[in-house]
N, C-alpha and C positions, 0 to 999 in steps of 0.2 A: 503494501499500500504505499503510496506517494503522501507525504506529509509536505507541507508547505508552511513555514514558521511566519509569525505575523512580521518579521525584520524582512523577510524576502518578499511579502507583500507590498511592504510599504517600500521598498528599494524598487518594485516593479510599477508601483503607482507612480513613484518619483518621476522615474525613469518615460513614462508613459505622457507624463502632463505636459512634458515640455512642447509638444508640438501643437496640444490643444491649448496651452497658454499663450503661445506665439498667435495662434488663428483668433483667439479671443482678444489678445493686445491690438494686434491689425484692424480686426473690427470695431474696438473702442476708439483706436487711435481716429480711423476713418471716420466715424460718426460723433465723434465727441473730441475733435481736435484741440480744442482750448481748454477743456478741463483735463484733459490728458497731458498736454503740454504744462500747466499749470501744477499738476501733481507732480510729475516725471514718470520715465517709465520703470524704475524701482519699486515705488508706490503702487503704480497701476498693479505691476506684477503682484505685489504683496496682497493687494486688495482682490484680484482675481483668484489667487491661493485661498485667502480666506473665505471666499464666495464657495471655491470647491468643496470645502471643509464644512461649511454650513449647510449647503445644498445637501451632503451626504447625512448630516446630521438630520435632515427631514426626510431621508429617504429617497431624495429625488437622484435616481441612478442612472440615467441617459443623458448624454450629450446635451441635447436640446433643452432639457428641463434644467440640467445645471447652468447653462448659458442663459437662460429665462433668469434664473435666481441672481446669478451675477449682473446682469443688466440692472433689473432693480435697485440691488445693493449699489450699483454704479451711479445711478442716478438721484437716489433718495441718501442714503449713506451705509456705510459695510454693516452698521449694527441695527438696521432698521427693523430687525424681527423682535427686538427687545425694546424699542422706543414706545413710550407709553403714548406718545403722541400719534402714532401709527397703530394702534390696537388690533387693527383688524387684518394685519399681516401675520401676527401670530397665529390667529384664528384659524386662518387658511391654510396656514401651513402645516398647522399641526390637525387638520380633518383628514385622518386616515379613513373616512368612508368614502372620501372621494378618490379616485384615480390620480396619480401624478400630473397626467396632461391637464386634468381640469382644475386640480389645484395651482397650477402655474397659469393657466389661463384666468382664472380669479384673481389672484395674485397680480397679473398684468393688468387686469380691467381696472382694478382697484386703485393701482398704481397711476394709472393714466388720468382716471378720475380726481385723485389725489392732488397730481400735479396742475390740473386744469384747474381745481379749486384756489391753489396756492401760487399760482401763476406770479410771477415777479418776487417771491419770496425765497430766501436762501434756506434751502433745507438742509445743509450740513451747518 
């Protein structure tokens, strides 16, 4: 029987994350150039890594769901899911009765509504 230790899985995940992070970074730089420039590449990569970790905490296990989580975190702020001013986020993310794609869709829809309602305000 083959046994894979946690340290091996972590090493594999780290190696596999490079191209994913590169693609997400390129997307963010393309769609949010000013915000990326202001934060700097290292900070944006850190936020991507944090988003991946948080998405896993909510059992968002597909690439598209992880990217959607990262995008919401990027436009709101990295700890939006624990922000008392955004209580709907944690509620949506913890709804285990809904499939992941639906939770991400709801999260996106509520984020867009929140941004429209708070247009012109600084979110971070």
